[in-house]
FIMIRO-46092 format. One record per residue (C-alpha): x negated, y negated, z; residue number from 1. Coordinates in nm, 4 decimals, m for minus. Example, Ala and Ser with C-alpha at 12.3 -4.5 7.8 and 13.67 -1.06 7.14 Angstrom:
! FIMIRO-46092
+----------+----------+----------+-----+
|       px |       py |       pz |   i |
+----------+----------+----------+-----+
|  m1.2300 |   0.4500 |   0.7800 |   1 |
|  m1.3670 |   0.1060 |   0.7140 |   2 |
+----------+----------+----------+-----+
This chain:
! FIMIRO-46092
+----------+----------+----------+-----+
|       px |       py |       pz |   i |
+----------+----------+----------+-----+
|   1.4558 |   0.6508 |  m5.0577 |   1 |
|   1.6800 |   0.3648 |  m4.9504 |   2 |
|   2.0251 |   0.4917 |  m4.8460 |   3 |
|   2.3250 |   0.2798 |  m4.7511 |   4 |
|   2.6446 |   0.4192 |  m4.5980 |   5 |
|   2.9362 |   0.1758 |  m4.6145 |   6 |
|   3.2647 |   0.2474 |  m4.4368 |   7 |
|   3.5888 |   0.1102 |  m4.3035 |   8 |
|   3.7666 |   0.2622 |  m4.0061 |   9 |
|   4.0956 |   0.1899 |  m3.8354 |  10 |
|   4.0912 |   0.4262 |  m3.5369 |  11 |
|   3.7184 |   0.5070 |  m3.5240 |  12 |
|   3.7311 |   0.8467 |  m3.6938 |  13 |
|   3.5857 |   0.7341 |  m4.0265 |  14 |
|   3.3138 |   0.5421 |  m3.8442 |  15 |
|   3.2181 |   0.8622 |  m3.6615 |  16 |
|   3.1944 |   1.0474 |  m3.9933 |  17 |
|   2.9898 |   0.7631 |  m4.1498 |  18 |
|   2.7488 |   0.7641 |  m3.8560 |  19 |
|   2.7146 |   1.1450 |  m3.8673 |  20 |
|   2.6261 |   1.1136 |  m4.2370 |  21 |
|   2.3812 |   0.8301 |  m4.1671 |  22 |
|   2.2197 |   1.0173 |  m3.8771 |  23 |
|   2.1613 |   1.3168 |  m4.1052 |  24 |
|   1.9732 |   1.1060 |  m4.3620 |  25 |
|   1.6401 |   0.9715 |  m4.2375 |  26 |
|   1.6276 |   0.5920 |  m4.2541 |  27 |
|   1.9855 |   0.5462 |  m4.3764 |  28 |
|   2.1625 |   0.2213 |  m4.2884 |  29 |
|   2.5265 |   0.2417 |  m4.1851 |  30 |
|   2.7366 |  m0.0734 |  m4.2265 |  31 |
|   3.1018 |  m0.1648 |  m4.1946 |  32 |
|   3.2309 |  m0.2702 |  m4.5381 |  33 |
|   3.2830 |  m0.6280 |  m4.4151 |  34 |
|   2.9068 |  m0.6506 |  m4.3427 |  35 |
|   2.7902 |  m0.5022 |  m4.6737 |  36 |
|   2.7316 |  m0.7800 |  m4.9201 |  37 |
|   2.5395 |  m0.7842 |  m5.2477 |  38 |
|   2.2058 |  m0.8400 |  m5.0696 |  39 |
|   2.2455 |  m0.5049 |  m4.8871 |  40 |
|   2.2749 |  m0.3311 |  m5.2245 |  41 |
|   1.9340 |  m0.4508 |  m5.3426 |  42 |
|   1.6960 |  m0.1622 |  m5.4067 |  43 |
|   1.9463 |   0.0992 |  m5.2850 |  44 |
|   1.8780 |   0.4442 |  m5.4282 |  45 |
|   2.1883 |   0.6092 |  m5.2832 |  46 |
|   2.5172 |   0.4454 |  m5.1860 |  47 |
|   2.7758 |   0.6428 |  m4.9875 |  48 |
|   3.1139 |   0.4768 |  m4.9309 |  49 |
|   3.3992 |   0.5998 |  m4.7124 |  50 |
|   3.7390 |   0.4956 |  m4.5803 |  51 |
|   4.0460 |   0.6370 |  m4.4145 |  52 |
|   4.3221 |   0.7278 |  m4.6564 |  53 |
|   4.6224 |   0.4952 |  m4.6300 |  54 |
|   4.8958 |   0.5473 |  m4.8876 |  55 |
|   4.6474 |   0.7357 |  m5.1035 |  56 |
|   4.4047 |   0.4425 |  m5.1093 |  57 |
|   4.1033 |   0.3172 |  m4.9172 |  58 |
|   4.1552 |   0.0467 |  m4.6559 |  59 |
|   4.1255 |  m0.3241 |  m4.7308 |  60 |
|   3.7616 |  m0.3873 |  m4.6372 |  61 |
|   3.6431 |  m0.1067 |  m4.8674 |  62 |
|   3.8710 |  m0.2292 |  m5.1460 |  63 |
|   3.7200 |  m0.5782 |  m5.1119 |  64 |
|   3.3672 |  m0.4315 |  m5.1060 |  65 |
|   3.4397 |  m0.2324 |  m5.4238 |  66 |
|   3.5825 |  m0.5393 |  m5.5991 |  67 |
|   3.3016 |  m0.7742 |  m5.4981 |  68 |
|   3.0050 |  m0.5392 |  m5.5474 |  69 |
|   2.8349 |  m0.6640 |  m5.8637 |  70 |
|   2.8007 |  m0.4107 |  m6.1449 |  71 |
|   2.4355 |  m0.5138 |  m6.1711 |  72 |
|   2.3813 |  m0.3853 |  m5.8161 |  73 |
|   2.5665 |  m0.0546 |  m5.8747 |  74 |
|   2.4500 |   0.0309 |  m6.2253 |  75 |
|   2.2161 |   0.3281 |  m6.2288 |  76 |
|   2.2260 |   0.4047 |  m5.8553 |  77 |
|   2.3386 |   0.7365 |  m5.7143 |  78 |
|   2.6770 |   0.7268 |  m5.5427 |  79 |
|   2.8943 |   0.9492 |  m5.3259 |  80 |
|   3.2296 |   0.8881 |  m5.1579 |  81 |
|   3.4310 |   1.0300 |  m4.8721 |  82 |
|   3.7499 |   0.9719 |  m4.6818 |  83 |
|   3.9259 |   1.0818 |  m4.3681 |  84 |
|   4.2661 |   1.2372 |  m4.4114 |  85 |
|   4.5241 |   1.4589 |  m4.2583 |  86 |
|   4.7305 |   1.7260 |  m4.4258 |  87 |
|   5.0809 |   1.6166 |  m4.5108 |  88 |
|   5.3329 |   1.6456 |  m4.7883 |  89 |
|   5.2895 |   1.2770 |  m4.8690 |  90 |
|   4.9240 |   1.3352 |  m4.9549 |  91 |
|   5.0353 |   1.5506 |  m5.2460 |  92 |
|   5.2316 |   1.2525 |  m5.3761 |  93 |
|   4.9839 |   0.9700 |  m5.3081 |  94 |
|   4.6483 |   1.1520 |  m5.3086 |  95 |
|   4.3390 |   1.0594 |  m5.1107 |  96 |
|   4.1014 |   0.7634 |  m5.0929 |  97 |
|   3.7686 |   0.9297 |  m5.1813 |  98 |
|   3.8398 |   0.9550 |  m5.5542 |  99 |
|   3.9715 |   0.6008 |  m5.5591 | 100 |
|   3.6451 |   0.4886 |  m5.4025 | 101 |
|   3.4325 |   0.6778 |  m5.6555 | 102 |
|   3.6156 |   0.5545 |  m5.9660 | 103 |
|   3.5338 |   0.1809 |  m5.9447 | 104 |
|   3.1746 |   0.2636 |  m5.8507 | 105 |
|   3.1464 |   0.4843 |  m6.1605 | 106 |
|   3.3027 |   0.2096 |  m6.3744 | 107 |
|   3.0288 |  m0.0241 |  m6.2524 | 108 |
|   2.7651 |   0.2238 |  m6.3700 | 109 |
|   2.7081 |   0.4318 |  m6.0564 | 110 |
|   2.5971 |   0.7933 |  m6.0954 | 111 |
|   2.8390 |   1.0155 |  m5.8977 | 112 |
|   2.6159 |   1.2983 |  m5.7733 | 113 |
|   2.8707 |   1.5077 |  m5.5783 | 114 |
|   3.2472 |   1.5350 |  m5.5885 | 115 |
|   3.4330 |   1.3026 |  m5.3479 | 116 |
|   3.4744 |   1.4661 |  m5.0055 | 117 |
|   3.7489 |   1.4573 |  m4.7453 | 118 |
|   3.7136 |   1.5034 |  m4.3692 | 119 |
|   4.0169 |   1.5973 |  m4.1640 | 120 |
|   4.1812 |   1.4385 |  m3.8636 | 121 |
|   4.4494 |   1.6019 |  m3.6516 | 122 |
|   4.6957 |   1.3140 |  m3.6971 | 123 |
|   4.7019 |   0.9552 |  m3.8220 | 124 |
|   4.5066 |   0.8219 |  m3.5231 | 125 |
|   4.2895 |   1.1309 |  m3.4879 | 126 |
|   4.1029 |   1.2912 |  m3.3329 | 127 |
|   3.8803 |   1.4504 |  m3.5939 | 128 |
|   3.9390 |   1.8205 |  m3.6407 | 129 |
|   3.6841 |   2.0334 |  m3.4621 | 130 |
|   3.3625 |   2.0775 |  m3.6594 | 131 |
|   3.4122 |   1.7803 |  m3.8921 | 132 |
|   3.1127 |   1.5836 |  m3.7582 | 133 |
|   2.8899 |   1.8858 |  m3.8208 | 134 |
|   3.0431 |   1.9292 |  m4.1659 | 135 |
|   2.9718 |   1.5607 |  m4.2386 | 136 |
|   2.6052 |   1.6093 |  m4.1486 | 137 |
|   2.5931 |   1.9181 |  m4.3694 | 138 |
|   2.7582 |   1.7280 |  m4.6549 | 139 |
|   2.4944 |   1.4550 |  m4.6181 | 140 |
|   2.2312 |   1.7238 |  m4.6786 | 141 |
|   2.4172 |   1.8370 |  m4.9899 | 142 |
|   2.4295 |   1.4777 |  m5.1138 | 143 |
|   2.0539 |   1.4372 |  m5.0600 | 144 |
|   1.9785 |   1.7631 |  m5.2436 | 145 |
|   2.1875 |   1.6370 |  m5.5370 | 146 |
|   1.9867 |   1.3182 |  m5.5888 | 147 |
|   1.8083 |   1.3602 |  m5.9235 | 148 |
+----------+----------+----------+-----+
């Protein structure tokens, strides 16, 4: 199975989560969103995309990736999404990035196989809350078990 994990990261926390997910999936490739073009999507069986949450949305590189990814490359592939976030009152107003990553992928024909997931940081710049890297690896296993 060909697995691609695409991420953006501002302070390194989301990259750590993306790499923990990639390390838990044998043979997975992990790429920054700015490096993931249409050719990287060829023959992908599972695409996992993640970003920090900024104002309830994913960061710019992931937004560009989502816009530019051709529907022909996404249609019919299994998808999952994640974000990094911290608990705050503003999150209740603006929401989180993971769902806003999943939606355009679904609109392009992707098959969402697990609900979007959030991983927690202590504050805007981090660090990750204790145990989140292990939880990311565990979530990767859940994603793999959900592939039809």
